[in-house]
DODRENFI-69389 format. One line per 10 residues: number of its first residue (from 1); their letters; for each residue x, y, z of N, C-alpha, C. Coordinates in Angstrom, 2 decimals, always signed. Example, Ala and Ser with C-alpha at 12.3 -4.5 7.8 and 13.67 -1.06 7.14 Angstrom:
1) as) +13.19 -5.69 +7.80 +12.30 -4.50 +7.80 +13.20 -3.30 +7.80; +12.85 -2.25 +7.08 +13.67 -1.06 +7.14 +12.90 +0.03 +7.87
END
This chain:
1) mkksfgftli) +0.82 -1.16 +0.00 +0.00 +0.00 +0.00 +0.88 +1.25 +0.00; +0.50 +2.13 -0.78 +1.26 +3.33 -0.99 +0.84 +4.38 +0.04; +1.80 +5.02 +0.69 +1.53 +6.03 +1.69 +1.45 +7.40 +1.00; +0.32 +8.15 +1.29 +0.16 +9.45 +0.64 +0.39 +10.57 +1.65; +0.91 +11.62 +1.14 +1.17 +12.80 +1.96 +0.19 +13.90 +1.56; -0.19 +14.73 +2.55 -1.11 +15.84 +2.27 -2.40 +15.68 +3.04; -3.34 +16.56 +2.71 -4.61 +16.57 +3.42 -5.72 +16.15 +2.48; -6.75 +15.59 +3.06 -7.92 +15.24 +2.25 -8.81 +16.46 +2.14; -9.73 +16.40 +1.22 -10.65 +17.50 +1.01 -11.51 +17.74 +2.26; -11.93 +16.70 +2.92 -12.74 +16.81 +4.13 -11.96 +17.54 +5.23
11) eilivisiis) -10.70 +17.20 +5.41 -9.88 +17.85 +6.45 -9.73 +19.35 +6.17; -9.53 +19.71 +4.93 -9.39 +21.12 +4.56 -10.69 +21.87 +4.80; -11.83 +21.27 +4.44 -13.12 +21.91 +4.65 -13.42 +22.11 +6.14; -13.06 +21.14 +6.96 -13.28 +21.26 +8.40 -12.44 +22.40 +8.98; -11.18 +22.49 +8.59 -10.31 +23.57 +9.08 -10.82 +24.93 +8.62; -11.25 +25.05 +7.38 -11.78 +26.32 +6.86 -13.05 +26.69 +7.61; -13.91 +25.72 +7.90 -15.15 +25.98 +8.65 -14.84 +26.49 +10.05; -13.89 +25.87 +10.74 -13.52 +26.29 +12.09 -12.95 +27.71 +12.08; -12.09 +28.00 +11.14 -11.50 +29.34 +11.02 -12.58 +30.38 +10.73; -13.54 +30.05 +9.88 -14.64 +30.97 +9.54 -15.49 +31.30 +10.78
21) iivgvgivsy) -15.78 +30.29 +11.58 -16.58 +30.50 +12.80 -15.83 +31.40 +13.77; -14.55 +31.15 +13.96 -13.74 +31.97 +14.89 -13.67 +33.42 +14.41; -13.46 +33.63 +13.13 -13.39 +35.00 +12.58 -14.74 +35.69 +12.71; -15.83 +34.99 +12.44 -17.17 +35.57 +12.56 -17.48 +36.03 +13.97; -17.15 +35.20 +14.95 -17.37 +35.57 +16.36 -16.48 +36.76 +16.73; -15.27 +36.78 +16.25 -14.35 +37.89 +16.55 -14.84 +39.21 +15.98; -15.39 +39.21 +14.78 -15.88 +40.44 +14.15 -17.07 +40.99 +14.93; -18.01 +40.13 +15.33 -19.17 +40.57 +16.09 -18.72 +41.13 +17.44; -17.81 +40.45 +18.10 -17.32 +40.90 +19.40 -16.59 +42.24 +19.28; -15.81 +42.41 +18.24 -15.09 +43.66 +18.01 -16.07 +44.82 +17.80
31) gksrknllld) -17.13 +44.56 +17.04 -18.14 +45.60 +16.79 -18.81 +46.06 +18.07; -19.18 +45.11 +18.94 -19.81 +45.45 +20.22 -18.84 +46.21 +21.12; -17.59 +45.78 +21.16 -16.59 +46.46 +21.99 -16.36 +47.89 +21.52; -16.31 +48.07 +20.22 -16.10 +49.40 +19.65 -17.28 +50.32 +19.96; -18.49 +49.79 +19.83 -19.69 +50.57 +20.12 -19.73 +50.97 +21.60; -19.37 +50.05 +22.49 -19.32 +50.35 +23.92 -18.27 +51.42 +24.22; -17.12 +51.31 +23.60 -16.05 +52.28 +23.82 -16.46 +53.68 +23.37; -17.07 +53.77 +22.20 -17.51 +55.08 +21.70 -18.58 +55.69 +22.61; -19.47 +54.86 +23.14 -20.49 +55.35 +24.06 -19.87 +55.82 +25.38; -18.86 +55.10 +25.86 -18.15 +55.52 +27.07 -17.46 +56.87 +26.87
41) ietdalvadl) -16.82 +57.03 +25.72 -16.12 +58.29 +25.41 -17.12 +59.44 +25.35; -18.26 +59.23 +24.70 -19.29 +60.26 +24.58 -19.86 +60.63 +25.95; -20.09 +59.63 +26.79 -20.63 +59.87 +28.13 -19.62 +60.65 +28.98; -18.36 +60.24 +28.96 -17.32 +60.95 +29.71 -17.19 +62.40 +29.25; -17.31 +62.62 +27.94 -17.21 +63.99 +27.41 -18.38 +64.84 +27.88; -19.58 +64.26 +27.93 -20.74 +65.03 +28.40 -20.62 +65.36 +29.88; -20.16 +64.41 +30.69 -19.95 +64.68 +32.12 -18.93 +65.81 +32.30; -17.84 +65.76 +31.53 -16.81 +66.80 +31.62 -17.38 +68.16 +31.19; -18.20 +68.18 +30.14 -18.81 +69.44 +29.69 -19.74 +70.02 +30.76; -20.55 +69.17 +31.38 -21.46 +69.65 +32.43 -20.67 +70.18 +33.63
51) qamryqtkva) -19.60 +69.50 +34.00 -18.77 +69.97 +35.11 -18.09 +71.29 +34.76; -17.68 +71.44 +33.51 -17.06 +72.70 +33.06 -18.08 +73.84 +33.09; -19.32 +73.56 +32.70 -20.37 +74.59 +32.74 -20.63 +75.02 +34.19; -20.65 +74.06 +35.09 -20.86 +74.39 +36.50 -19.71 +75.26 +37.01; -18.48 +74.92 +36.61 -17.31 +75.71 +37.01 -17.40 +77.13 +36.46; -17.88 +77.27 +35.21 -18.00 +78.60 +34.60 -18.90 +79.50 +35.43; -19.95 +78.93 +36.01 -20.85 +79.76 +36.82 -20.21 +80.18 +38.14; -19.16 +79.48 +38.54 -18.45 +79.87 +39.76 -17.53 +81.07 +39.51; -17.00 +81.19 +38.31 -16.02 +82.24 +38.02 -16.60 +83.43 +37.26; -17.78 +83.27 +36.68 -18.40 +84.37 +35.93 -19.85 +84.52 +36.39
61) pkcirvtfkk) -20.32 +85.74 +36.50 -21.69 +85.95 +36.98 -22.75 +85.72 +35.90; -22.87 +84.49 +35.47 -23.92 +84.15 +34.49 -24.45 +82.75 +34.81; -25.71 +82.56 +34.54 -26.34 +81.25 +34.73 -26.25 +80.49 +33.41; -26.13 +79.19 +33.53 -26.12 +78.36 +32.33 -27.23 +77.33 +32.47; -28.12 +77.29 +31.48 -29.22 +76.34 +31.47 -29.02 +75.37 +30.31; -29.09 +74.08 +30.63 -28.95 +73.04 +29.62 -30.23 +72.21 +29.63; -30.80 +71.99 +28.46 -32.02 +71.21 +28.34 -31.74 +69.95 +27.53; -32.13 +68.82 +28.10 -32.00 +67.53 +27.43 -33.38 +67.08 +26.98; -33.53 +66.86 +25.68 -34.80 +66.38 +25.13 -34.55 +65.03 +24.47; -35.54 +64.18 +24.53 -35.42 +62.86 +23.92 -35.26 +63.00 +22.41
71) naplekiele) -34.27 +62.31 +21.86 -34.00 +62.28 +20.42 -33.74 +63.67 +19.83; -33.07 +64.52 +20.61 -32.73 +65.86 +20.12 -31.40 +66.27 +20.74; -30.65 +67.14 +20.06 -29.40 +67.61 +20.66 -29.69 +68.49 +21.87; -28.71 +68.56 +22.77 -28.93 +69.36 +23.97 -28.92 +70.84 +23.63; -29.65 +71.61 +24.43 -29.79 +73.04 +24.23 -29.10 +73.77 +25.37; -28.21 +74.69 +25.07 -27.49 +75.45 +26.11 -27.84 +76.93 +25.97; -28.26 +77.52 +27.10 -28.62 +78.94 +27.12 -27.87 +79.60 +28.28; -27.28 +80.77 +28.03 -26.63 +81.53 +29.09 -27.55 +82.68 +29.48; -27.80 +82.80 +30.80 -28.70 +83.81 +31.32 -27.95 +84.77 +32.25; -28.44 +85.97 +32.36 -27.81 +86.95 +33.25 -28.16 +86.62 +34.69
81) yknpvekcgn) -27.14 +86.66 +35.55 -27.35 +86.45 +36.99 -27.67 +87.80 +37.62; -28.86 +87.89 +38.21 -29.31 +89.18 +38.77 -28.80 +89.39 +40.18; -29.21 +88.57 +41.11 -28.79 +88.66 +42.51 -29.18 +87.36 +43.22; -28.75 +87.17 +44.48 -29.06 +85.91 +45.17 -30.55 +85.64 +45.36; -31.37 +86.67 +45.35 -32.80 +86.46 +45.54 -33.47 +86.11 +44.22; -33.23 +86.92 +43.20 -33.85 +86.69 +41.89 -33.12 +85.62 +41.07; -31.89 +85.35 +41.40 -31.04 +84.39 +40.69 -30.98 +84.72 +39.21; -31.54 +83.88 +38.39 -31.44 +84.07 +36.93 -32.77 +84.45 +36.31; -33.67 +84.95 +37.11 -35.00 +85.26 +36.58 -35.89 +84.05 +36.70; -36.72 +83.84 +35.74 -37.69 +82.75 +35.77 -37.02 +81.43 +35.42
91) listpineei) -36.80 +80.59 +36.44 -36.17 +79.29 +36.20 -37.20 +78.20 +35.93; -38.44 +78.50 +36.22 -39.46 +77.46 +36.10 -39.88 +77.33 +34.65; -39.75 +76.14 +34.15 -40.22 +75.83 +32.80 -40.98 +74.52 +32.89; -41.88 +74.32 +31.99 -42.67 +73.09 +32.01 -41.98 +72.05 +31.16; -41.52 +70.94 +31.76 -40.88 +69.90 +30.98 -41.86 +69.23 +30.02; -41.37 +68.89 +28.85 -42.19 +68.25 +27.83 -41.55 +66.91 +27.48; -42.34 +65.85 +27.47 -41.89 +64.53 +27.01 -40.51 +64.14 +27.50; -40.40 +63.84 +28.74 -39.15 +63.37 +29.33 -38.01 +64.38 +29.18; -38.35 +65.64 +29.15 -37.36 +66.70 +29.05 -36.79 +66.99 +30.43; -35.48 +67.18 +30.50 -34.82 +67.52 +31.76 -34.05 +68.82 +31.54
101) tvtfippygt) -34.26 +69.78 +32.44 -33.55 +71.05 +32.37 -32.66 +71.18 +33.59; -31.37 +71.45 +33.35 -30.39 +71.64 +34.42 -29.91 +73.08 +34.33; -29.98 +73.81 +35.46 -29.51 +75.19 +35.50 -28.42 +75.31 +36.55; -27.28 +75.86 +36.15 -26.17 +76.11 +37.07 -26.22 +77.59 +37.44; -26.23 +77.87 +38.75 -26.44 +79.24 +39.24 -25.21 +79.71 +40.02; -24.72 +80.93 +39.72 -23.61 +81.49 +40.49 -24.03 +81.81 +41.91; -23.18 +82.09 +42.84 -21.73 +82.10 +42.73 -21.08 +80.76 +43.04; -21.89 +79.76 +43.45 -21.30 +78.48 +43.86 -21.53 +77.36 +42.87; -22.18 +77.61 +41.77 -22.48 +76.56 +40.82 -23.62 +75.68 +41.28; -24.56 +76.29 +42.02 -25.72 +75.57 +42.52 -26.49 +74.97 +41.35
111) ielqpntdia) -27.05 +73.78 +41.56 -27.78 +73.09 +40.50 -29.28 +73.15 +40.79; -30.05 +73.60 +39.81 -31.52 +73.54 +39.86 -31.97 +72.58 +38.76; -32.93 +71.73 +39.08 -33.43 +70.75 +38.12 -34.90 +70.97 +37.84; -35.30 +70.77 +36.60 -36.70 +70.75 +36.21 -36.91 +69.47 +35.42; -37.83 +68.59 +35.74 -38.79 +68.70 +36.82 -38.10 +68.75 +38.18; -38.78 +69.29 +39.16 -38.20 +69.56 +40.47 -37.96 +68.25 +41.24; -36.78 +67.68 +41.05 -36.40 +66.44 +41.73 -35.03 +66.64 +42.36; -34.65 +65.72 +43.24 -33.32 +65.81 +43.84 -32.23 +65.27 +42.91; -32.56 +64.22 +42.15 -31.59 +63.62 +41.24 -32.23 +63.46 +39.87; -31.50 +63.87 +38.84 -31.95 +63.67 +37.46 -31.05 +62.64 +36.81
121) yiklgtdenf) -31.65 +61.76 +36.04 -30.89 +60.74 +35.31 -31.04 +60.99 +33.82; -29.90 +61.09 +33.15 -29.88 +61.31 +31.72 -29.33 +60.04 +31.08; -30.11 +59.44 +30.20 -29.71 +58.17 +29.59 -29.23 +58.43 +28.17; -28.04 +57.92 +27.87 -27.46 +58.01 +26.53 -27.44 +56.63 +25.92; -27.65 +56.53 +24.64 -27.59 +55.24 +23.97 -28.89 +54.94 +23.26; -28.84 +53.91 +22.43 -29.98 +53.59 +21.60 -30.85 +52.48 +22.14; -30.28 +51.57 +22.91 -31.07 +50.46 +23.44 -30.53 +50.05 +24.81; -31.16 +49.05 +25.42 -30.78 +48.64 +26.77 -29.36 +48.05 +26.82; -28.94 +47.37 +25.77 -27.61 +46.74 +25.76 -26.50 +47.76 +25.61; -26.78 +48.85 +24.94 -25.77 +49.88 +24.72 -26.31 +51.21 +25.24
131) srtisinrnt) -26.24 +51.40 +26.55 -26.69 +52.67 +27.12 -25.83 +53.01 +28.33; -25.74 +54.29 +28.61 -25.03 +54.80 +29.78 -25.93 +55.83 +30.44; -25.76 +56.00 +31.74 -26.60 +56.92 +32.50 -25.72 +57.92 +33.25; -26.11 +59.18 +33.18 -25.44 +60.25 +33.93 -26.42 +60.71 +35.01; -25.92 +60.83 +36.23 -26.77 +61.33 +37.32 -26.31 +62.73 +37.71; -27.29 +63.59 +37.96 -27.02 +64.95 +38.42 -27.78 +65.12 +39.73; -27.02 +65.30 +40.80 -27.61 +65.39 +42.13 -27.68 +66.86 +42.56; -28.88 +67.32 +42.81 -29.10 +68.72 +43.17 -28.59 +69.05 +44.57; -28.66 +68.07 +45.48 -28.27 +68.32 +46.87 -26.75 +68.32 +47.07; -26.07 +67.39 +46.43 -24.62 +67.29 +46.62 -23.84 +67.99 +45.50
141) wkiakekn) -24.55 +68.49 +44.48 -23.97 +69.16 +43.32 -23.03 +68.24 +42.56; -23.31 +66.95 +42.57 -22.43 +65.97 +41.93 -22.99 +65.57 +40.57; -22.09 +65.54 +39.59 -22.42 +65.09 +38.24 -21.52 +63.87 +37.98; -22.13 +62.71 +37.73 -21.32 +61.51 +37.61 -21.92 +60.53 +36.61; -21.06 +59.71 +36.06 -21.49 +58.61 +35.19 -21.84 +57.43 +36.08; -23.03 +56.89 +35.90 -23.48 +55.74 +36.69 -22.90 +54.46 +36.10; -22.68 +53.49 +36.97 -22.21 +52.19 +36.49 -23.40 +51.37 +36.05; -23.33 +50.85 +34.84 -24.43 +50.02 +34.31 -24.10 +48.56 +34.48
END
């Protein structure tokens, strides 16, 4: 009997199938990791921007109001700071459809929230698997990314 060297067609097909499965799983995993990373970067940038706005109200006599609306870009308005009693004028606004309004007031960067709650949660992301939450605490003046 003659001894043959090399691989059979079945062996080659099995190896190609295994390699295809491994590459397919790797591509899907890479896509999810990339999407999570981009969402983390976006969330960290928003937290940093909110903290910077709060700091601005400590060093300059102006109020900054930021409004978050569902499926819309955030709205930033700078208001004149009148005095400790009047603050920035009329801060009361009626929230519409899960709208959250955050106002930073001088001289300490005090946080006012509309609707009138102690903590506001802002959710970023498109679905439950890929979402991040930012909490803004009116009592402790803390702005932080929540762990999901």
